[in-house]
N, C-alpha and C positions, 0 to 999 in steps of 0.2 A: 289541824291535829296530825301533822305528819308523823310517820313512824308507827302508827297503830297497825298491828298485824292481827291476823285471825287468831293466832295462838294467845295473844295478850288481850283479847277483846273483853272477856268477862271482868277482869280486874279494872280495865279502863272504863267500862260501863259503870261499875260500882264506884270508882273514884269520882267520875263525873256526877253521878247522882248524889253522892255525899257532899261534893262541893256546892251543888245547887241548894241542897237542903240546909247547909251551913249558912249560905248567903241569906236564906229566908228564916233564920233564927231557930232552926231545928238542930239541936246539939246531938252529937253522937251518943251521949249518955242517955238521951231520950229514946233512942232507937233500939228495938229488939232485933238483933241480927241472927239469922238462922242459916246455917250452911250444912244441911244434912249430908251425912256420909253413909249412904245406904247402897248395898249391892243392887245392881240392875236398875238403878235410878240415875239419870244423868245429873251431873253436878250443877247446882244452882245456888244462888244467894238470895235471900229475901230479907228486906228490912221493913220493919213496921213501927209506926208511932201513931199517935191519936189522929185518926182519919187519913193516914198516909200508909200506903203499901207499895213497895218497889221490888220487883222480881227481875233478876238478870241471870242469864246463863251464857254459854259460849256463842249462841246465835240469835237470841231474842232478848227483848226487854219489855216489861209492861209496868204500868203504874196505875194506881187509883189514888187520887188526891182530892179529898173533900168533895167528892161528886164528879170530878173530872177523870176520864179514863183515856189511856193511850197505850198502844202496843206497836212494836216495830220488830222487824226481822232483818238480819244482816243482808239477805239476798235482795231486799227491796231498795238498797242504797248502793251508789256507785263505788263506795269504798268503806272500809271499816271506820275510818275517821269521820266520814259523813254520817254514819249511823250513830256514833258517839255524840256528835254535834247535835243531831236531831233529838236524841234523848235529853240532852242538856236544855235545848231550846224549849221543847214541849213541857218538861218538868218545870222550868222557870215560868213559862206562861201560865200553867195551871196554878202554881203557888201565888203568882202575882194577881191573878184573877180573884183568887180567894181573899187576898188582902185588900183588894179595892173596895 
């Protein structure tokens, strides 16, 4: 995932999560997407569907998928691209486990 910069991390995380959800049959129209614009609250996006919740912001990502949980923070990975790839991989694994 070359070219992922810190400034573009939240949209990249969101796009990655949406792509994985689509591959597992979760359509965008099934997702409730919330992006609160409140003063003194850091910007974030949260997507929810039946037994699925994904939260991303500029530096972290978390999800709860049908009993599986994962969270990651950008400083824990060698690059922004590695962080995005980790979210994709872990979300795919959680959704695949549920389908098995």
